[in-house]
C-alpha positions in Angstrom: 0.0 0.0 0.0 1.0 3.6 -0.5 3.0 4.9 2.5 1.1 8.2 2.2 -2.2 6.3 2.5 -1.5 3.4 4.8 -5.2 2.6 5.3 -6.3 2.7 1.7 -6.9 -0.2 -0.6 -6.8 -0.1 -4.4 -9.0 -1.9 -7.0 -9.1 -1.9 -10.7 -11.7 -3.5 -13.1 -10.0 -5.0 -16.1 -12.1 -5.9 -19.1 -13.4 -5.0 -22.6 -16.3 -2.9 -23.8 -19.9 -4.1 -23.3 -19.0 -6.6 -20.7 -21.0 -5.2 -17.8 -18.1 -3.3 -16.4 -20.1 -0.1 -15.7 -22.6 -2.1 -13.8 -19.7 -3.5 -11.7 -18.3 0.0 -11.2 -21.7 1.3 -10.0 -22.2 -1.7 -7.7 -18.8 -1.0 -6.1 -19.4 2.7 -5.8 -22.7 2.0 -4.0 -20.6 1.0 -1.0 -19.5 3.5 1.6 -16.0 4.9 1.5 -15.5 3.6 -2.1 -14.5 5.5 -5.2 -14.0 3.5 -8.4 -13.5 6.0 -11.2 -14.5 5.3 -14.8 -12.3 4.8 -17.9 -9.2 7.0 -18.6 -8.1 5.8 -22.0 -5.4 3.6 -20.4 -3.6 6.7 -19.2 -1.3 4.7 -17.0 0.3 3.0 -20.0 2.2 6.2 -20.8 3.5 6.2 -17.2 4.5 2.6 -17.6 6.6 3.4 -20.7 8.1 6.4 -18.9 9.2 4.4 -15.8 10.6 1.6 -18.0 12.6 4.0 -20.0 14.0 5.7 -16.9 14.9 2.3 -15.4 16.5 1.1 -18.5 18.7 4.2 -18.9 19.7 4.0 -15.2 20.5 0.3 -15.5 22.5 0.4 -18.7 24.4 3.7 -18.4 26.0 5.6 -15.6 27.4 8.9 -16.6 27.7 12.3 -14.8 30.0 13.8 -17.4 28.5 16.6 -19.5 30.3 15.5 -22.7 29.0 12.0 -22.4 26.0 11.0 -24.6 24.2 9.6 -21.5 24.9 12.6 -19.3 22.7 12.6 -16.3 22.0 8.8 -16.1 24.1 8.5 -12.9 21.4 10.4 -11.0 18.3 8.7 -12.5 16.1 7.2 -9.8 13.3 5.0 -11.2 11.8 4.2 -7.7 11.6 7.9 -6.9 9.9 8.6 -10.3 7.4 5.8 -9.6 6.6 7.2 -6.1 6.1 10.7 -7.6 3.8 9.2 -10.2 1.8 7.4 -7.5 1.2 10.7 -5.7 0.1 12.3 -9.0 -2.3 9.5 -10.0 -3.9 9.5 -6.6 -4.3 13.2 -6.4 -5.2 14.1 -10.0 -6.7 11.0 -11.6 -8.3 9.0 -8.8 -9.1 12.0 -6.5 -10.1 10.3 -3.2 -12.2 11.9 -0.5 -10.9 12.2 3.0 -12.8 9.1 4.1 -12.2 7.0 1.0 -11.1 3.5 2.0 -11.2 1.7 -1.5 -10.0 3.6 -4.5 -9.5 2.7 -8.1 -10.8 2.7 -11.6 -12.2 0.6 -14.4 -10.8 0.3 -17.9 -12.2 -1.5 -21.0 -9.2 -1.1 -23.3 -7.9 -4.6 -22.8 -9.0 -6.2 -26.1 -6.4 -7.3 -28.7 -6.5 -3.9 -30.4 -4.7 -2.5 -27.4 -2.7 -5.5 -26.1 -1.2 -7.9 -28.6 -1.0 -10.8 -26.2 -1.4 -11.9 -22.6 2.2 -11.3 -21.7 2.1 -7.7 -22.7 -1.1 -7.3 -20.8 0.2 -9.0 -17.7 3.4 -6.9 -17.7 1.3 -3.7 -17.7 -1.1 -5.1 -15.0 2.0 -5.8 -12.8 3.1 -2.2 -13.3 -0.2 -1.1 -11.9 0.6 -3.1 -8.8 3.9 -1.3 -8.6 2.2 2.0 -9.0 -0.7 1.2 -6.6 0.7 -1.4 -4.2 -1.6 -4.2 -3.2 -4.1 -3.4 -5.9 -6.9 -5.9 -6.4 -7.9 -6.9 -9.9 -11.5 -7.7 -10.9 -10.9 -9.2 -14.4 -14.3 -9.4 -16.0 -15.3 -11.3 -19.2 -18.5 -11.9 -21.1 -19.5 -14.4 -23.8 -18.0 -13.2 -27.0 -21.1 -13.9 -29.1 -23.3 -11.9 -26.8 -20.9 -9.0 -26.4 -20.5 -8.8 -30.2 -24.2 -8.1 -30.5 -24.0 -5.3 -28.0 -23.4 -1.6 -28.6 -20.6 -0.5 -30.8 -19.1 -4.0 -31.2 -21.7 -4.5 -34.0 -19.6 -2.2 -36.1 -16.5 -4.2 -35.7 -15.6 -6.3 -38.9 -14.8 -9.4 -36.9 -16.0 -8.8 -33.4 -16.4 -12.4 -32.3 -12.8 -13.4 -33.1 -11.5 -10.2 -31.4 -13.5 -10.9 -28.3 -12.6 -14.6 -28.2 -8.9 -13.7 -28.2 -9.5 -10.9 -25.7 -11.2 -13.3 -23.3 -8.4 -15.8 -23.7 -5.8 -13.2 -22.9 -7.7 -11.9 -19.9 -8.1 -15.4 -18.5 -4.4 -16.1 -19.0 -3.4 -12.8 -17.4 -5.7 -13.5 -14.4 -4.0 -16.9 -13.9 -0.5 -15.4 -14.1 -1.3 -12.6 -11.8 -2.7 -15.0 -9.2 0.5 -17.1 -9.5 2.8 -14.1 -9.1 0.9 -12.2 -6.5 -0.7 -15.0 -4.5 -4.2 -15.5 -3.2 -6.7 -12.7 -2.5 -5.5 -10.4 -5.3 -7.4 -11.4 -8.4 -11.1 -12.2 -9.0 -12.0 -13.5 -12.4 -15.7 -12.7 -13.0 -18.1 -13.6 -15.8 -21.0 -11.3 -16.7 -23.5 -14.1 -17.4 -22.9 -15.6 -13.9 -23.0 -12.5 -11.7 -25.8 -10.8 -13.6 -28.0 -13.8 -13.2 -27.0 -14.5 -9.6 -25.5 -11.5 -7.7 -24.3 -13.8 -4.9 -21.6 -15.0 -7.3 -20.4 -11.5 -7.7 -20.5 -11.1 -3.9 -18.3 -14.2 -3.4 -15.8 -13.0 -6.0 -15.4 -9.6 -4.3 -15.2 -11.2 -0.9 -12.3 -13.4 -2.2 -10.2 -10.2 -2.7 -11.1 -8.7 0.6 -13.6 -6.1 -0.6 -16.2 -5.4 2.2 -19.1 -6.2 0.0 -22.8 -5.8 1.0 -25.0 -8.1 -0.9 -28.1 -5.9 -0.6 -26.2 -3.0 -2.2 -25.0 -5.2 -5.0 -28.5 -6.5 -5.7 -30.0 -3.0 -5.7 -27.3 -1.6 -7.9 -27.4 -4.4 -10.5 -31.2 -4.1 -10.8 -30.7 -0.5 -12.2 -30.7 -0.2 -16.0 -27.7 1.6 -17.3 -27.8 3.9 -20.4 -24.7 4.0 -22.7 -25.9 6.4 -25.4 -27.7 5.6 -28.7 -26.4 2.0 -28.8 -27.4 1.3 -25.2 -28.8 -2.0 -24.2 -28.2 -4.1 -21.1 -25.4 -4.2 -20.2 
């Protein structure tokens, strides 16, 4: 956990569009002391690339001489950069309230158009853990055939294939994260299951330590969400 916020827990919803993620976000936000922000166009991927570049320069070069092509690398401090980014993300992107206990965001840009394979995806998700220590992952999937008929996926030239590969990558990433981080950190959820039986969603959230209240989950999931002109549930 962040040393600046010793009593705060982090959570991120990892999925693709039209998977029920906004319903999950709303259900989490129905709980007290919880703020799960919406999508941010994968803004943290830019921070990931920045930290990786700083770390690589610091690791491979070590010069403090002004005539050297890598002048300044001797003073590069990747952990300090990461800590500064953590403060920035919390203050300006996630924006907790004074009493916020659970903080995070959801992002739908995890389909193959954004991540070529499960390894690239997992590497980025592990960066989120470095940025927001102890973060819990709710990795949510939906049947590709059903998702392909929903919202803007209907305009995709080969939505089912893209979604099938995306689901495969998300499942693989969930397994790797669980292996690396240990129990209580990753919940793999399926829209068809928790939308039909909210108690399944309750169990998934309990498995990662979220103080879930089943009544709030049921009430929130019973509310129809609007997503613009192509809206349908989810």
